[in-house]
C-alpha positions as CSV (number, residue, x, y, z in Angstrom):
1,X,159.4,12.5,-46.6
2,X,158.3,15.5,-44.5
3,X,160.8,14.4,-41.7
4,X,163.7,14.4,-44.3
5,X,162.8,17.8,-45.6
6,X,162.5,19.2,-42.1
7,X,165.9,17.6,-41.2
8,X,167.5,19.1,-44.3
9,X,166.1,22.5,-43.5
10,X,167.3,22.4,-39.9
11,X,170.8,21.1,-41.0
12,X,171.0,23.9,-43.6
13,X,170.1,26.5,-41.0
14,X,172.7,25.2,-38.6
15,X,175.4,25.3,-41.3
16,X,174.7,29.1,-42.0
17,X,177.8,31.0,-41.0
18,X,177.3,34.2,-39.1
19,X,179.2,37.0,-41.0
20,X,181.1,39.3,-38.6
21,X,182.3,42.7,-39.4
22,X,184.5,44.6,-36.9
23,X,184.9,48.3,-36.7
24,X,187.5,50.0,-34.6
25,X,187.0,53.7,-34.0
26,X,189.9,55.6,-32.3
27,X,189.9,59.2,-31.1
28,X,193.2,60.8,-29.9
29,X,193.7,64.3,-28.5
30,X,196.3,66.0,-26.4
31,X,198.6,63.1,-25.7
32,X,202.0,63.6,-24.2
33,X,205.5,62.4,-24.9
34,X,204.9,59.2,-22.9
35,X,201.2,58.6,-23.8
36,X,197.8,59.5,-22.5
37,X,196.2,60.2,-19.1
38,X,192.6,59.0,-20.1
39,X,192.2,55.8,-22.1
40,X,188.8,54.3,-22.5
41,X,187.7,51.3,-24.6
42,X,184.1,50.1,-25.1
43,X,182.8,47.2,-27.2
44,X,179.3,46.7,-28.5
45,X,177.7,44.2,-30.8
46,X,175.0,45.3,-33.4
47,X,172.7,43.3,-35.6
48,X,173.6,44.2,-39.2
49,X,170.8,42.2,-40.8
50,X,170.3,38.5,-41.6
51,X,173.2,36.4,-40.6
52,X,175.4,39.4,-39.9
53,X,176.9,40.9,-36.7
54,X,178.8,44.1,-36.4
55,X,181.3,44.4,-33.5
56,X,182.2,48.0,-32.7
57,X,185.1,48.9,-30.6
58,X,185.5,52.5,-29.5
59,X,188.9,53.7,-28.1
60,X,189.3,57.2,-26.8
61,X,192.6,58.7,-25.5
62,X,193.0,62.1,-24.1
63,X,195.5,64.4,-22.2
64,X,199.2,63.9,-21.5
65,X,199.9,60.8,-19.3
66,X,201.7,57.5,-19.4
67,X,199.2,55.1,-20.9
68,X,199.4,53.8,-24.4
69,X,196.5,54.4,-26.7
70,X,196.1,51.0,-28.2
71,X,193.5,48.2,-28.4
72,X,193.6,45.9,-25.4
73,X,191.8,42.6,-25.7
74,X,192.2,41.6,-22.0
75,X,189.2,42.5,-19.9
76,X,187.2,44.1,-22.7
77,X,185.6,41.1,-24.4
78,X,181.9,40.8,-24.9
79,X,180.9,37.2,-25.6
80,X,184.1,36.7,-27.8
81,X,183.7,40.2,-29.6
82,X,187.4,40.9,-29.8
83,X,190.1,41.1,-32.4
84,X,192.3,38.1,-33.2
85,X,196.0,38.5,-32.8
86,X,196.4,38.7,-36.5
87,X,193.7,41.5,-36.7
88,X,195.3,43.3,-33.8
89,X,198.7,43.2,-35.5
90,X,197.4,44.6,-38.8
91,X,195.4,47.3,-36.9
92,X,198.5,48.5,-35.2
93,X,200.4,48.7,-38.5
94,X,197.6,50.6,-40.2
95,X,197.2,53.1,-37.3
96,X,200.9,53.8,-37.3
97,X,200.7,54.3,-41.1
98,X,197.8,56.7,-40.8
99,X,199.6,58.7,-38.0
100,X,202.8,58.9,-40.2
101,X,200.6,60.4,-43.0
102,X,199.2,63.0,-40.6
103,X,202.8,63.9,-39.5
104,X,203.7,64.3,-43.2
105,X,200.8,66.7,-43.6
106,X,198.2,64.4,-45.1
107,X,195.4,65.2,-42.6
108,X,192.8,62.9,-44.0
109,X,192.6,59.8,-46.1
110,X,191.2,56.4,-46.9
111,X,193.0,53.1,-47.7
112,X,192.0,49.6,-48.2
113,X,194.4,46.7,-47.8
114,X,193.8,42.9,-48.1
115,X,195.8,40.3,-46.1
116,X,195.7,36.6,-45.9
117,X,195.1,35.2,-42.4
118,X,196.6,31.8,-42.4
119,X,195.0,30.8,-39.0
120,X,191.5,31.3,-40.4
121,X,192.4,30.6,-44.1
122,X,190.6,33.8,-45.0
123,X,191.4,37.0,-46.9
124,X,190.6,39.9,-44.7
125,X,189.9,43.3,-45.9
126,X,191.0,46.3,-43.7
127,X,189.6,49.6,-44.7
128,X,191.0,52.6,-42.8
129,X,190.0,56.2,-42.8
130,X,191.6,59.0,-40.8
131,X,191.2,62.7,-40.2
132,X,193.2,65.2,-38.1
133,X,191.5,68.5,-37.3
134,X,192.2,71.0,-34.4
135,X,194.7,68.5,-32.7
136,X,192.2,65.7,-32.7
137,X,192.9,62.5,-34.7
138,X,190.1,60.2,-35.6
139,X,190.8,56.8,-37.1
140,X,188.3,54.2,-38.1
141,X,189.2,50.7,-39.3
142,X,186.6,48.3,-40.8
143,X,187.7,44.6,-40.8
144,X,185.7,42.1,-42.9
145,X,186.3,38.7,-44.4
146,X,186.6,39.0,-48.2
147,X,186.9,35.3,-49.1
148,X,187.6,32.0,-47.4
149,X,190.2,29.7,-48.9
150,X,187.4,27.2,-49.8
151,X,185.6,29.9,-51.8
152,X,188.7,30.8,-53.7
153,X,189.4,27.2,-54.6
154,X,185.9,26.6,-56.1
């Protein structure tokens, strides 16, 4: 009996899903017509509590140059801590949308959008905030799983 309880306990722990939240912080300043001179991207993983990891990607872009200021998954991964193609696509769309708002004079704002990721069968929540002060644009996007398809069906 003790072996059965121990086996169920171990099995239950192995089935626990690690929740991952991804945060992308972007700072842009002084870019030129063709892009930026300095582009730096760093990734870190933080413990967000029981069964929760927070992946933070910091992207900084400064001064006129020829490099694009965008997330680059190649060469920047830390033990799989990168965006999926789906997340990268939505991130690009939301960054463009926030920059369009800045050009229209809306210098700060917050939006939340939910999208269905058919590859992972999950609804993902993308929360974006931006501010533009003294020619510096700061954008932060928080990506989290809202519901899995299995949870929605039950």
